[in-house]
All heavy atoms as atom14 arrays in JSON, in Angstrom:
{
  "sequence": "MLDFLATNWGTIAVGAAVAAVVVLVIVKLRRDRKKGSSSCGCGCDHCPSSGMCHKK",
  "atom14_mask": [
    [1, 1, 1, 1, 1, 1, 1, 1, 0, 0, 0, 0, 0, 0],
    [1, 1, 1, 1, 1, 1, 1, 1, 0, 0, 0, 0, 0, 0],
    [1, 1, 1, 1, 1, 1, 1, 1, 0, 0, 0, 0, 0, 0],
    [1, 1, 1, 1, 1, 1, 1, 1, 1, 1, 1, 0, 0, 0],
    [1, 1, 1, 1, 1, 1, 1, 1, 0, 0, 0, 0, 0, 0],
    [1, 1, 1, 1, 1, 0, 0, 0, 0, 0, 0, 0, 0, 0],
    [1, 1, 1, 1, 1, 1, 1, 0, 0, 0, 0, 0, 0, 0],
    [1, 1, 1, 1, 1, 1, 1, 1, 0, 0, 0, 0, 0, 0],
    [1, 1, 1, 1, 1, 1, 1, 1, 1, 1, 1, 1, 1, 1],
    [1, 1, 1, 1, 0, 0, 0, 0, 0, 0, 0, 0, 0, 0],
    [1, 1, 1, 1, 1, 1, 1, 0, 0, 0, 0, 0, 0, 0],
    [1, 1, 1, 1, 1, 1, 1, 1, 0, 0, 0, 0, 0, 0],
    [1, 1, 1, 1, 1, 0, 0, 0, 0, 0, 0, 0, 0, 0],
    [1, 1, 1, 1, 1, 1, 1, 0, 0, 0, 0, 0, 0, 0],
    [1, 1, 1, 1, 0, 0, 0, 0, 0, 0, 0, 0, 0, 0],
    [1, 1, 1, 1, 1, 0, 0, 0, 0, 0, 0, 0, 0, 0],
    [1, 1, 1, 1, 1, 0, 0, 0, 0, 0, 0, 0, 0, 0],
    [1, 1, 1, 1, 1, 1, 1, 0, 0, 0, 0, 0, 0, 0],
    [1, 1, 1, 1, 1, 0, 0, 0, 0, 0, 0, 0, 0, 0],
    [1, 1, 1, 1, 1, 0, 0, 0, 0, 0, 0, 0, 0, 0],
    [1, 1, 1, 1, 1, 1, 1, 0, 0, 0, 0, 0, 0, 0],
    [1, 1, 1, 1, 1, 1, 1, 0, 0, 0, 0, 0, 0, 0],
    [1, 1, 1, 1, 1, 1, 1, 0, 0, 0, 0, 0, 0, 0],
    [1, 1, 1, 1, 1, 1, 1, 1, 0, 0, 0, 0, 0, 0],
    [1, 1, 1, 1, 1, 1, 1, 0, 0, 0, 0, 0, 0, 0],
    [1, 1, 1, 1, 1, 1, 1, 1, 0, 0, 0, 0, 0, 0],
    [1, 1, 1, 1, 1, 1, 1, 0, 0, 0, 0, 0, 0, 0],
    [1, 1, 1, 1, 1, 1, 1, 1, 1, 0, 0, 0, 0, 0],
    [1, 1, 1, 1, 1, 1, 1, 1, 0, 0, 0, 0, 0, 0],
    [1, 1, 1, 1, 1, 1, 1, 1, 1, 1, 1, 0, 0, 0],
    [1, 1, 1, 1, 1, 1, 1, 1, 1, 1, 1, 0, 0, 0],
    [1, 1, 1, 1, 1, 1, 1, 1, 0, 0, 0, 0, 0, 0],
    [1, 1, 1, 1, 1, 1, 1, 1, 1, 1, 1, 0, 0, 0],
    [1, 1, 1, 1, 1, 1, 1, 1, 1, 0, 0, 0, 0, 0],
    [1, 1, 1, 1, 1, 1, 1, 1, 1, 0, 0, 0, 0, 0],
    [1, 1, 1, 1, 0, 0, 0, 0, 0, 0, 0, 0, 0, 0],
    [1, 1, 1, 1, 1, 1, 0, 0, 0, 0, 0, 0, 0, 0],
    [1, 1, 1, 1, 1, 1, 0, 0, 0, 0, 0, 0, 0, 0],
    [1, 1, 1, 1, 1, 1, 0, 0, 0, 0, 0, 0, 0, 0],
    [1, 1, 1, 1, 1, 1, 0, 0, 0, 0, 0, 0, 0, 0],
    [1, 1, 1, 1, 0, 0, 0, 0, 0, 0, 0, 0, 0, 0],
    [1, 1, 1, 1, 1, 1, 0, 0, 0, 0, 0, 0, 0, 0],
    [1, 1, 1, 1, 0, 0, 0, 0, 0, 0, 0, 0, 0, 0],
    [1, 1, 1, 1, 1, 1, 0, 0, 0, 0, 0, 0, 0, 0],
    [1, 1, 1, 1, 1, 1, 1, 1, 0, 0, 0, 0, 0, 0],
    [1, 1, 1, 1, 1, 1, 1, 1, 1, 1, 0, 0, 0, 0],
    [1, 1, 1, 1, 1, 1, 0, 0, 0, 0, 0, 0, 0, 0],
    [1, 1, 1, 1, 1, 1, 1, 0, 0, 0, 0, 0, 0, 0],
    [1, 1, 1, 1, 1, 1, 0, 0, 0, 0, 0, 0, 0, 0],
    [1, 1, 1, 1, 1, 1, 0, 0, 0, 0, 0, 0, 0, 0],
    [1, 1, 1, 1, 0, 0, 0, 0, 0, 0, 0, 0, 0, 0],
    [1, 1, 1, 1, 1, 1, 1, 1, 0, 0, 0, 0, 0, 0],
    [1, 1, 1, 1, 1, 1, 0, 0, 0, 0, 0, 0, 0, 0],
    [1, 1, 1, 1, 1, 1, 1, 1, 1, 1, 0, 0, 0, 0],
    [1, 1, 1, 1, 1, 1, 1, 1, 1, 0, 0, 0, 0, 0],
    [1, 1, 1, 1, 1, 1, 1, 1, 1, 0, 0, 0, 0, 0]
  ],
  "atom14_positions": [
    [[-70.31, 2.92, 27.03], [-71.62, 2.69, 26.47], [-71.64, 1.4, 25.66], [-72.58, 0.63, 25.78], [-72.0, 3.9, 25.6], [-73.33, 3.76, 24.93], [-74.63, 3.96, 26.13], [-76.02, 4.06, 25.1], [0.0, 0.0, 0.0], [0.0, 0.0, 0.0], [0.0, 0.0, 0.0], [0.0, 0.0, 0.0], [0.0, 0.0, 0.0], [0.0, 0.0, 0.0]],
    [[-70.62, 1.18, 24.86], [-70.57, -0.05, 24.07], [-70.39, -1.27, 24.96], [-70.91, -2.35, 24.66], [-69.45, 0.02, 23.04], [-69.68, 1.0, 21.89], [-68.48, 1.03, 20.97], [-70.93, 0.64, 21.12], [0.0, 0.0, 0.0], [0.0, 0.0, 0.0], [0.0, 0.0, 0.0], [0.0, 0.0, 0.0], [0.0, 0.0, 0.0], [0.0, 0.0, 0.0]],
    [[-69.7, -1.1, 26.07], [-69.53, -2.2, 27.01], [-70.88, -2.58, 27.62], [-71.19, -3.76, 27.76], [-68.54, -1.8, 28.11], [-68.23, -2.95, 29.04], [-68.08, -4.08, 28.53], [-68.14, -2.71, 30.26], [0.0, 0.0, 0.0], [0.0, 0.0, 0.0], [0.0, 0.0, 0.0], [0.0, 0.0, 0.0], [0.0, 0.0, 0.0], [0.0, 0.0, 0.0]],
    [[-71.68, -1.59, 27.96], [-73.02, -1.85, 28.5], [-73.88, -2.59, 27.49], [-74.57, -3.55, 27.83], [-73.69, -0.52, 28.89], [-75.12, -0.68, 29.29], [-75.45, -1.15, 30.56], [-76.15, -0.39, 28.42], [-76.77, -1.3, 30.93], [-77.46, -0.54, 28.78], [-77.77, -1.0, 30.05], [0.0, 0.0, 0.0], [0.0, 0.0, 0.0], [0.0, 0.0, 0.0]],
    [[-73.85, -2.14, 26.23], [-74.65, -2.8, 25.19], [-74.18, -4.22, 24.94], [-74.99, -5.14, 24.74], [-74.6, -1.99, 23.9], [-75.3, -0.62, 23.95], [-75.08, 0.12, 22.64], [-76.77, -0.78, 24.23], [0.0, 0.0, 0.0], [0.0, 0.0, 0.0], [0.0, 0.0, 0.0], [0.0, 0.0, 0.0], [0.0, 0.0, 0.0], [0.0, 0.0, 0.0]],
    [[-72.87, -4.45, 24.95], [-72.34, -5.78, 24.72], [-72.69, -6.72, 25.87], [-72.96, -7.9, 25.66], [-70.82, -5.71, 24.55], [0.0, 0.0, 0.0], [0.0, 0.0, 0.0], [0.0, 0.0, 0.0], [0.0, 0.0, 0.0], [0.0, 0.0, 0.0], [0.0, 0.0, 0.0], [0.0, 0.0, 0.0], [0.0, 0.0, 0.0], [0.0, 0.0, 0.0]],
    [[-72.73, -6.2, 27.07], [-73.04, -7.03, 28.23], [-74.53, -7.37, 28.3], [-74.89, -8.47, 28.69], [-72.63, -6.29, 29.52], [-71.26, -5.94, 29.44], [-72.87, -7.14, 30.74], [0.0, 0.0, 0.0], [0.0, 0.0, 0.0], [0.0, 0.0, 0.0], [0.0, 0.0, 0.0], [0.0, 0.0, 0.0], [0.0, 0.0, 0.0], [0.0, 0.0, 0.0]],
    [[-75.39, -6.43, 27.91], [-76.83, -6.6, 28.09], [-77.61, -6.73, 26.79], [-78.81, -6.49, 26.77], [-77.38, -5.4, 28.88], [-76.78, -5.32, 30.25], [-76.76, -6.3, 30.98], [-76.28, -4.15, 30.6], [0.0, 0.0, 0.0], [0.0, 0.0, 0.0], [0.0, 0.0, 0.0], [0.0, 0.0, 0.0], [0.0, 0.0, 0.0], [0.0, 0.0, 0.0]],
    [[-77.0, -7.17, 25.71], [-77.7, -7.21, 24.43], [-78.87, -8.18, 24.45], [-79.9, -7.94, 23.82], [-76.74, -7.55, 23.29], [-76.26, -8.98, 23.29], [-75.17, -9.47, 23.92], [-76.89, -10.08, 22.67], [-75.07, -10.81, 23.72], [-76.13, -11.22, 22.95], [-78.04, -10.23, 21.89], [-76.46, -12.49, 22.48], [-78.37, -11.49, 21.43], [-77.58, -12.61, 21.73]],
    [[-78.77, -9.27, 25.18], [-79.88, -10.23, 25.24], [-81.1, -9.65, 25.94], [-82.24, -9.8, 25.47], [0.0, 0.0, 0.0], [0.0, 0.0, 0.0], [0.0, 0.0, 0.0], [0.0, 0.0, 0.0], [0.0, 0.0, 0.0], [0.0, 0.0, 0.0], [0.0, 0.0, 0.0], [0.0, 0.0, 0.0], [0.0, 0.0, 0.0], [0.0, 0.0, 0.0]],
    [[-80.88, -8.98, 27.03], [-81.97, -8.35, 27.77], [-82.62, -7.24, 26.95], [-83.84, -7.11, 26.92], [-81.45, -7.78, 29.1], [-80.83, -8.82, 29.83], [-82.56, -7.16, 29.91], [0.0, 0.0, 0.0], [0.0, 0.0, 0.0], [0.0, 0.0, 0.0], [0.0, 0.0, 0.0], [0.0, 0.0, 0.0], [0.0, 0.0, 0.0], [0.0, 0.0, 0.0]],
    [[-81.81, -6.49, 26.25], [-82.33, -5.4, 25.41], [-83.15, -5.98, 24.25], [-84.23, -5.47, 23.93], [-81.18, -4.53, 24.89], [-80.52, -3.8, 26.07], [-81.65, -3.54, 23.84], [-79.21, -3.11, 25.73], [0.0, 0.0, 0.0], [0.0, 0.0, 0.0], [0.0, 0.0, 0.0], [0.0, 0.0, 0.0], [0.0, 0.0, 0.0], [0.0, 0.0, 0.0]],
    [[-82.69, -7.06, 23.65], [-83.41, -7.68, 22.53], [-84.75, -8.24, 22.99], [-85.77, -8.06, 22.32], [-82.55, -8.77, 21.89], [0.0, 0.0, 0.0], [0.0, 0.0, 0.0], [0.0, 0.0, 0.0], [0.0, 0.0, 0.0], [0.0, 0.0, 0.0], [0.0, 0.0, 0.0], [0.0, 0.0, 0.0], [0.0, 0.0, 0.0], [0.0, 0.0, 0.0]],
    [[-84.77, -8.92, 24.12], [-86.02, -9.48, 24.64], [-86.98, -8.36, 25.02], [-88.18, -8.43, 24.73], [-85.75, -10.42, 25.84], [-87.04, -10.82, 26.53], [-85.0, -11.65, 25.37], [0.0, 0.0, 0.0], [0.0, 0.0, 0.0], [0.0, 0.0, 0.0], [0.0, 0.0, 0.0], [0.0, 0.0, 0.0], [0.0, 0.0, 0.0], [0.0, 0.0, 0.0]],
    [[-86.48, -7.32, 25.65], [-87.33, -6.19, 26.01], [-87.92, -5.51, 24.79], [-89.1, -5.12, 24.79], [0.0, 0.0, 0.0], [0.0, 0.0, 0.0], [0.0, 0.0, 0.0], [0.0, 0.0, 0.0], [0.0, 0.0, 0.0], [0.0, 0.0, 0.0], [0.0, 0.0, 0.0], [0.0, 0.0, 0.0], [0.0, 0.0, 0.0], [0.0, 0.0, 0.0]],
    [[-87.13, -5.37, 23.74], [-87.62, -4.76, 22.5], [-88.68, -5.65, 21.84], [-89.67, -5.15, 21.31], [-86.47, -4.51, 21.54], [0.0, 0.0, 0.0], [0.0, 0.0, 0.0], [0.0, 0.0, 0.0], [0.0, 0.0, 0.0], [0.0, 0.0, 0.0], [0.0, 0.0, 0.0], [0.0, 0.0, 0.0], [0.0, 0.0, 0.0], [0.0, 0.0, 0.0]],
    [[-88.49, -6.95, 21.88], [-89.47, -7.88, 21.3], [-90.79, -7.83, 22.07], [-91.87, -7.81, 21.47], [-88.91, -9.3, 21.3], [0.0, 0.0, 0.0], [0.0, 0.0, 0.0], [0.0, 0.0, 0.0], [0.0, 0.0, 0.0], [0.0, 0.0, 0.0], [0.0, 0.0, 0.0], [0.0, 0.0, 0.0], [0.0, 0.0, 0.0], [0.0, 0.0, 0.0]],
    [[-90.72, -7.81, 23.38], [-91.93, -7.72, 24.2], [-92.65, -6.4, 23.95], [-93.88, -6.36, 23.81], [-91.6, -7.91, 25.69], [-92.79, -7.59, 26.57], [-91.13, -9.33, 25.95], [0.0, 0.0, 0.0], [0.0, 0.0, 0.0], [0.0, 0.0, 0.0], [0.0, 0.0, 0.0], [0.0, 0.0, 0.0], [0.0, 0.0, 0.0], [0.0, 0.0, 0.0]],
    [[-91.91, -5.32, 23.87], [-92.51, -4.01, 23.6], [-93.18, -3.99, 22.22], [-94.27, -3.43, 22.07], [-91.45, -2.91, 23.69], [0.0, 0.0, 0.0], [0.0, 0.0, 0.0], [0.0, 0.0, 0.0], [0.0, 0.0, 0.0], [0.0, 0.0, 0.0], [0.0, 0.0, 0.0], [0.0, 0.0, 0.0], [0.0, 0.0, 0.0], [0.0, 0.0, 0.0]],
    [[-92.56, -4.62, 21.23], [-93.15, -4.68, 19.89], [-94.46, -5.46, 19.9], [-95.43, -5.07, 19.26], [-92.16, -5.3, 18.91], [0.0, 0.0, 0.0], [0.0, 0.0, 0.0], [0.0, 0.0, 0.0], [0.0, 0.0, 0.0], [0.0, 0.0, 0.0], [0.0, 0.0, 0.0], [0.0, 0.0, 0.0], [0.0, 0.0, 0.0], [0.0, 0.0, 0.0]],
    [[-94.5, -6.57, 20.62], [-95.72, -7.37, 20.71], [-96.83, -6.57, 21.39], [-97.99, -6.58, 20.94], [-95.46, -8.7, 21.45], [-96.74, -9.42, 21.8], [-94.57, -9.61, 20.62], [0.0, 0.0, 0.0], [0.0, 0.0, 0.0], [0.0, 0.0, 0.0], [0.0, 0.0, 0.0], [0.0, 0.0, 0.0], [0.0, 0.0, 0.0], [0.0, 0.0, 0.0]],
    [[-96.51, -5.86, 22.45], [-97.51, -5.05, 23.15], [-98.06, -3.97, 22.23], [-99.27, -3.74, 22.17], [-96.91, -4.44, 24.44], [-97.82, -3.39, 25.03], [-96.62, -5.53, 25.45], [0.0, 0.0, 0.0], [0.0, 0.0, 0.0], [0.0, 0.0, 0.0], [0.0, 0.0, 0.0], [0.0, 0.0, 0.0], [0.0, 0.0, 0.0], [0.0, 0.0, 0.0]],
    [[-97.2, -3.31, 21.47], [-97.64, -2.27, 20.54], [-98.54, -2.88, 19.47], [-99.59, -2.31, 19.13], [-96.44, -1.54, 19.92], [-96.85, -0.68, 18.74], [-95.73, -0.71, 20.96], [0.0, 0.0, 0.0], [0.0, 0.0, 0.0], [0.0, 0.0, 0.0], [0.0, 0.0, 0.0], [0.0, 0.0, 0.0], [0.0, 0.0, 0.0], [0.0, 0.0, 0.0]],
    [[-98.19, -4.03, 18.93], [-99.01, -4.68, 17.91], [-100.38, -5.07, 18.45], [-101.4, -4.93, 17.76], [-98.3, -5.9, 17.34], [-97.07, -5.6, 16.49], [-96.36, -6.9, 16.1], [-97.46, -4.82, 15.24], [0.0, 0.0, 0.0], [0.0, 0.0, 0.0], [0.0, 0.0, 0.0], [0.0, 0.0, 0.0], [0.0, 0.0, 0.0], [0.0, 0.0, 0.0]],
    [[-100.45, -5.55, 19.67], [-101.73, -5.91, 20.28], [-102.6, -4.67, 20.46], [-103.8, -4.69, 20.16], [-101.51, -6.63, 21.63], [-102.8, -6.73, 22.42], [-100.92, -8.01, 21.4], [0.0, 0.0, 0.0], [0.0, 0.0, 0.0], [0.0, 0.0, 0.0], [0.0, 0.0, 0.0], [0.0, 0.0, 0.0], [0.0, 0.0, 0.0], [0.0, 0.0, 0.0]],
    [[-102.01, -3.58, 20.92], [-102.77, -2.35, 21.11], [-103.29, -1.82, 19.77], [-104.45, -1.41, 19.67], [-101.92, -1.29, 21.84], [-101.69, -1.74, 23.29], [-102.57, 0.08, 21.79], [-100.7, -0.89, 24.04], [0.0, 0.0, 0.0], [0.0, 0.0, 0.0], [0.0, 0.0, 0.0], [0.0, 0.0, 0.0], [0.0, 0.0, 0.0], [0.0, 0.0, 0.0]],
    [[-102.47, -1.87, 18.73], [-102.9, -1.41, 17.41], [-104.05, -2.27, 16.91], [-105.05, -1.76, 16.38], [-101.71, -1.43, 16.42], [-102.18, -1.27, 14.98], [-100.71, -0.35, 16.78], [0.0, 0.0, 0.0], [0.0, 0.0, 0.0], [0.0, 0.0, 0.0], [0.0, 0.0, 0.0], [0.0, 0.0, 0.0], [0.0, 0.0, 0.0], [0.0, 0.0, 0.0]],
    [[-103.96, -3.58, 17.09], [-105.02, -4.5, 16.65], [-106.32, -4.22, 17.39], [-107.4, -4.17, 16.79], [-104.58, -5.94, 16.9], [-105.64, -6.99, 16.72], [-105.75, -7.39, 15.28], [-106.62, -8.63, 15.14], [-107.98, -8.36, 14.79], [0.0, 0.0, 0.0], [0.0, 0.0, 0.0], [0.0, 0.0, 0.0], [0.0, 0.0, 0.0], [0.0, 0.0, 0.0]],
    [[-106.26, -4.02, 18.71], [-107.45, -3.74, 19.49], [-108.1, -2.42, 19.06], [-109.33, -2.32, 18.97], [-107.12, -3.71, 20.98], [-106.8, -5.06, 21.61], [-106.32, -4.86, 23.05], [-108.0, -5.97, 21.58], [0.0, 0.0, 0.0], [0.0, 0.0, 0.0], [0.0, 0.0, 0.0], [0.0, 0.0, 0.0], [0.0, 0.0, 0.0], [0.0, 0.0, 0.0]],
    [[-107.29, -1.42, 18.79], [-107.83, -0.11, 18.36], [-108.49, -0.23, 17.0], [-109.55, 0.36, 16.76], [-106.74, 0.94, 18.33], [-106.3, 1.36, 19.73], [-105.35, 2.48, 19.66], [-106.0, 3.61, 18.99], [-105.95, 4.85, 19.41], [-105.25, 5.14, 20.47], [-106.56, 5.81, 18.76], [0.0, 0.0, 0.0], [0.0, 0.0, 0.0], [0.0, 0.0, 0.0]],
    [[-107.88, -0.96, 16.07], [-108.48, -1.14, 14.75], [-109.8, -1.89, 14.84], [-110.77, -1.53, 14.18], [-107.52, -1.89, 13.83], [-106.4, -1.05, 13.31], [-105.55, -1.83, 12.34], [-104.41, -1.04, 11.9], [-103.37, -1.52, 11.26], [-103.31, -2.81, 10.99], [-102.39, -0.75, 10.9], [0.0, 0.0, 0.0], [0.0, 0.0, 0.0], [0.0, 0.0, 0.0]],
    [[-109.83, -2.94, 15.65], [-111.06, -3.7, 15.82], [-112.15, -2.83, 16.45], [-113.31, -2.91, 16.07], [-110.82, -4.94, 16.69], [-110.07, -6.02, 15.95], [-109.9, -5.91, 14.72], [-109.63, -6.98, 16.61], [0.0, 0.0, 0.0], [0.0, 0.0, 0.0], [0.0, 0.0, 0.0], [0.0, 0.0, 0.0], [0.0, 0.0, 0.0], [0.0, 0.0, 0.0]],
    [[-111.78, -2.02, 17.39], [-112.74, -1.14, 18.07], [-113.33, -0.12, 17.1], [-114.52, 0.14, 17.11], [-112.05, -0.44, 19.23], [-112.88, 0.56, 19.93], [-113.59, -0.05, 21.07], [-114.26, 1.01, 21.81], [-115.11, 0.8, 22.75], [-115.34, -0.44, 23.1], [-115.68, 1.77, 23.36], [0.0, 0.0, 0.0], [0.0, 0.0, 0.0], [0.0, 0.0, 0.0]],
    [[-112.5, 0.42, 16.22], [-112.98, 1.39, 15.24], [-113.91, 0.73, 14.22], [-114.84, 1.37, 13.72], [-111.81, 2.05, 14.51], [-111.12, 3.1, 15.34], [-110.05, 3.8, 14.54], [-109.37, 4.85, 15.39], [-108.34, 5.56, 14.63], [0.0, 0.0, 0.0], [0.0, 0.0, 0.0], [0.0, 0.0, 0.0], [0.0, 0.0, 0.0], [0.0, 0.0, 0.0]],
    [[-113.67, -0.54, 13.88], [-114.53, -1.27, 12.95], [-115.8, -1.77, 13.61], [-116.7, -2.24, 12.94], [-113.78, -2.46, 12.35], [-112.74, -2.08, 11.32], [-112.27, -3.26, 10.52], [-111.35, -4.12, 11.33], [-110.78, -5.24, 10.56], [0.0, 0.0, 0.0], [0.0, 0.0, 0.0], [0.0, 0.0, 0.0], [0.0, 0.0, 0.0], [0.0, 0.0, 0.0]],
    [[-115.88, -1.69, 14.94], [-117.06, -2.15, 15.64], [-117.03, -3.61, 15.99], [-118.04, -4.18, 16.39], [0.0, 0.0, 0.0], [0.0, 0.0, 0.0], [0.0, 0.0, 0.0], [0.0, 0.0, 0.0], [0.0, 0.0, 0.0], [0.0, 0.0, 0.0], [0.0, 0.0, 0.0], [0.0, 0.0, 0.0], [0.0, 0.0, 0.0], [0.0, 0.0, 0.0]],
    [[-115.9, -4.24, 15.85], [-115.78, -5.67, 16.17], [-115.71, -5.87, 17.68], [-115.2, -5.03, 18.41], [-114.51, -6.26, 15.55], [-114.56, -6.16, 14.15], [0.0, 0.0, 0.0], [0.0, 0.0, 0.0], [0.0, 0.0, 0.0], [0.0, 0.0, 0.0], [0.0, 0.0, 0.0], [0.0, 0.0, 0.0], [0.0, 0.0, 0.0], [0.0, 0.0, 0.0]],
    [[-116.2, -6.99, 18.11], [-116.15, -7.34, 19.52], [-114.94, -8.23, 19.77], [-114.54, -9.0, 18.9], [-117.43, -8.07, 19.91], [-117.32, -8.59, 21.2], [0.0, 0.0, 0.0], [0.0, 0.0, 0.0], [0.0, 0.0, 0.0], [0.0, 0.0, 0.0], [0.0, 0.0, 0.0], [0.0, 0.0, 0.0], [0.0, 0.0, 0.0], [0.0, 0.0, 0.0]],
    [[-114.39, -8.14, 20.95], [-113.22, -8.96, 21.25], [-113.59, -10.36, 21.69], [-112.77, -11.26, 21.68], [-112.38, -8.29, 22.34], [-113.15, -8.2, 23.53], [0.0, 0.0, 0.0], [0.0, 0.0, 0.0], [0.0, 0.0, 0.0], [0.0, 0.0, 0.0], [0.0, 0.0, 0.0], [0.0, 0.0, 0.0], [0.0, 0.0, 0.0], [0.0, 0.0, 0.0]],
    [[-114.86, -10.58, 22.07], [-115.23, -11.9, 22.58], [-115.56, -12.87, 21.44], [-115.45, -14.07, 21.61], [-116.4, -11.79, 23.55], [-117.93, -11.24, 22.82], [0.0, 0.0, 0.0], [0.0, 0.0, 0.0], [0.0, 0.0, 0.0], [0.0, 0.0, 0.0], [0.0, 0.0, 0.0], [0.0, 0.0, 0.0], [0.0, 0.0, 0.0], [0.0, 0.0, 0.0]],
    [[-116.06, -12.38, 20.31], [-116.34, -13.24, 19.18], [-117.72, -13.88, 19.22], [-118.06, -14.65, 18.32], [0.0, 0.0, 0.0], [0.0, 0.0, 0.0], [0.0, 0.0, 0.0], [0.0, 0.0, 0.0], [0.0, 0.0, 0.0], [0.0, 0.0, 0.0], [0.0, 0.0, 0.0], [0.0, 0.0, 0.0], [0.0, 0.0, 0.0], [0.0, 0.0, 0.0]],
    [[-118.52, -13.62, 20.23], [-119.86, -14.19, 20.29], [-120.89, -13.11, 20.0], [-120.57, -11.95, 19.86], [-120.11, -14.83, 21.65], [-120.02, -13.67, 23.01], [0.0, 0.0, 0.0], [0.0, 0.0, 0.0], [0.0, 0.0, 0.0], [0.0, 0.0, 0.0], [0.0, 0.0, 0.0], [0.0, 0.0, 0.0], [0.0, 0.0, 0.0], [0.0, 0.0, 0.0]],
    [[-122.14, -13.51, 19.94], [-123.2, -12.55, 19.65], [-123.42, -11.62, 20.83], [-123.11, -11.91, 21.97], [0.0, 0.0, 0.0], [0.0, 0.0, 0.0], [0.0, 0.0, 0.0], [0.0, 0.0, 0.0], [0.0, 0.0, 0.0], [0.0, 0.0, 0.0], [0.0, 0.0, 0.0], [0.0, 0.0, 0.0], [0.0, 0.0, 0.0], [0.0, 0.0, 0.0]],
    [[-124.02, -10.47, 20.55], [-124.24, -9.46, 21.58], [-125.71, -9.38, 21.99], [-126.11, -8.42, 22.64], [-123.77, -8.11, 21.09], [-121.99, -8.01, 20.89], [0.0, 0.0, 0.0], [0.0, 0.0, 0.0], [0.0, 0.0, 0.0], [0.0, 0.0, 0.0], [0.0, 0.0, 0.0], [0.0, 0.0, 0.0], [0.0, 0.0, 0.0], [0.0, 0.0, 0.0]],
    [[-126.53, -10.35, 21.59], [-127.96, -10.27, 21.86], [-128.28, -10.15, 23.34], [-129.08, -9.32, 23.75], [-128.67, -11.51, 21.29], [-128.59, -11.55, 19.77], [-128.43, -10.48, 19.16], [-128.68, -12.66, 19.21], [0.0, 0.0, 0.0], [0.0, 0.0, 0.0], [0.0, 0.0, 0.0], [0.0, 0.0, 0.0], [0.0, 0.0, 0.0], [0.0, 0.0, 0.0]],
    [[-127.67, -10.98, 24.16], [-127.99, -11.0, 25.59], [-126.79, -10.62, 26.45], [-126.76, -10.95, 27.63], [-128.51, -12.38, 25.99], [-129.74, -12.77, 25.22], [-130.95, -12.16, 25.41], [-129.93, -13.69, 24.25], [-131.83, -12.7, 24.6], [-131.23, -13.62, 23.88], [0.0, 0.0, 0.0], [0.0, 0.0, 0.0], [0.0, 0.0, 0.0], [0.0, 0.0, 0.0]],
    [[-125.84, -9.95, 25.88], [-124.63, -9.58, 26.61], [-124.91, -8.35, 27.46], [-125.42, -7.34, 26.95], [-123.49, -9.3, 25.64], [-121.96, -8.8, 26.44], [0.0, 0.0, 0.0], [0.0, 0.0, 0.0], [0.0, 0.0, 0.0], [0.0, 0.0, 0.0], [0.0, 0.0, 0.0], [0.0, 0.0, 0.0], [0.0, 0.0, 0.0], [0.0, 0.0, 0.0]],
    [[-124.6, -8.39, 28.74], [-124.86, -7.21, 29.58], [-123.94, -6.03, 29.26], [-124.24, -4.9, 29.63], [-124.61, -7.72, 31.0], [-123.73, -8.9, 30.85], [-124.08, -9.5, 29.52], [0.0, 0.0, 0.0], [0.0, 0.0, 0.0], [0.0, 0.0, 0.0], [0.0, 0.0, 0.0], [0.0, 0.0, 0.0], [0.0, 0.0, 0.0], [0.0, 0.0, 0.0]],
    [[-122.85, -6.26, 28.57], [-121.92, -5.18, 28.24], [-122.05, -4.71, 26.8], [-121.17, -4.02, 26.3], [-120.48, -5.66, 28.48], [-120.3, -5.98, 29.83], [0.0, 0.0, 0.0], [0.0, 0.0, 0.0], [0.0, 0.0, 0.0], [0.0, 0.0, 0.0], [0.0, 0.0, 0.0], [0.0, 0.0, 0.0], [0.0, 0.0, 0.0], [0.0, 0.0, 0.0]],
    [[-123.13, -5.07, 26.12], [-123.25, -4.7, 24.71], [-123.34, -3.2, 24.52], [-122.95, -2.69, 23.47], [-124.47, -5.39, 24.09], [-125.66, -4.92, 24.69], [0.0, 0.0, 0.0], [0.0, 0.0, 0.0], [0.0, 0.0, 0.0], [0.0, 0.0, 0.0], [0.0, 0.0, 0.0], [0.0, 0.0, 0.0], [0.0, 0.0, 0.0], [0.0, 0.0, 0.0]],
    [[-123.82, -2.47, 25.5], [-123.87, -1.01, 25.39], [-122.51, -0.37, 25.36], [-122.33, 0.71, 24.81], [0.0, 0.0, 0.0], [0.0, 0.0, 0.0], [0.0, 0.0, 0.0], [0.0, 0.0, 0.0], [0.0, 0.0, 0.0], [0.0, 0.0, 0.0], [0.0, 0.0, 0.0], [0.0, 0.0, 0.0], [0.0, 0.0, 0.0], [0.0, 0.0, 0.0]],
    [[-121.51, -1.04, 25.92], [-120.15, -0.51, 25.93], [-119.48, -0.74, 24.58], [-118.68, 0.06, 24.13], [-119.33, -1.17, 27.03], [-119.81, -0.8, 28.41], [-119.03, -1.74, 29.74], [-117.3, -1.64, 29.33], [0.0, 0.0, 0.0], [0.0, 0.0, 0.0], [0.0, 0.0, 0.0], [0.0, 0.0, 0.0], [0.0, 0.0, 0.0], [0.0, 0.0, 0.0]],
    [[-119.82, -1.83, 23.91], [-119.18, -2.17, 22.63], [-119.83, -1.45, 21.46], [-119.15, -0.95, 20.59], [-119.25, -3.67, 22.39], [-118.36, -4.66, 23.56], [0.0, 0.0, 0.0], [0.0, 0.0, 0.0], [0.0, 0.0, 0.0], [0.0, 0.0, 0.0], [0.0, 0.0, 0.0], [0.0, 0.0, 0.0], [0.0, 0.0, 0.0], [0.0, 0.0, 0.0]],
    [[-121.15, -1.44, 21.44], [-121.88, -0.93, 20.29], [-122.79, 0.2, 20.73], [-123.85, -0.02, 21.27], [-122.72, -2.04, 19.64], [-121.92, -3.25, 19.29], [-121.06, -3.29, 18.23], [-121.83, -4.46, 19.89], [-120.49, -4.47, 18.17], [-120.93, -5.2, 19.18], [0.0, 0.0, 0.0], [0.0, 0.0, 0.0], [0.0, 0.0, 0.0], [0.0, 0.0, 0.0]],
    [[-122.36, 1.42, 20.45], [-123.17, 2.59, 20.79], [-124.28, 2.73, 19.76], [-124.04, 2.65, 18.58], [-122.3, 3.83, 20.82], [-121.07, 3.68, 21.66], [-121.13, 4.59, 22.83], [-119.8, 4.6, 23.54], [-119.73, 4.0, 24.78], [0.0, 0.0, 0.0], [0.0, 0.0, 0.0], [0.0, 0.0, 0.0], [0.0, 0.0, 0.0], [0.0, 0.0, 0.0]],
    [[-125.5, 2.93, 20.24], [-126.63, 3.04, 19.3], [-127.1, 4.47, 19.19], [-126.91, 5.29, 19.98], [-127.78, 2.17, 19.79], [-127.43, 0.71, 19.69], [-128.6, -0.14, 20.12], [-128.21, -1.61, 20.0], [-129.21, -2.49, 20.46], [0.0, 0.0, 0.0], [0.0, 0.0, 0.0], [0.0, 0.0, 0.0], [0.0, 0.0, 0.0], [0.0, 0.0, 0.0]]
  ]
}
């Protein structure tokens, strides 16, 4: 087991870093969604998808 970890530590570290970034992005998107923020950053006046973002 230690031989496997010693041989593949770089791959494991990069995989863990990528997984951490993905988790952080998902957490950020969920928080923004709960606050009612839009991901596009523009106004929703004439947006055809405004019903999906802001439930009235």
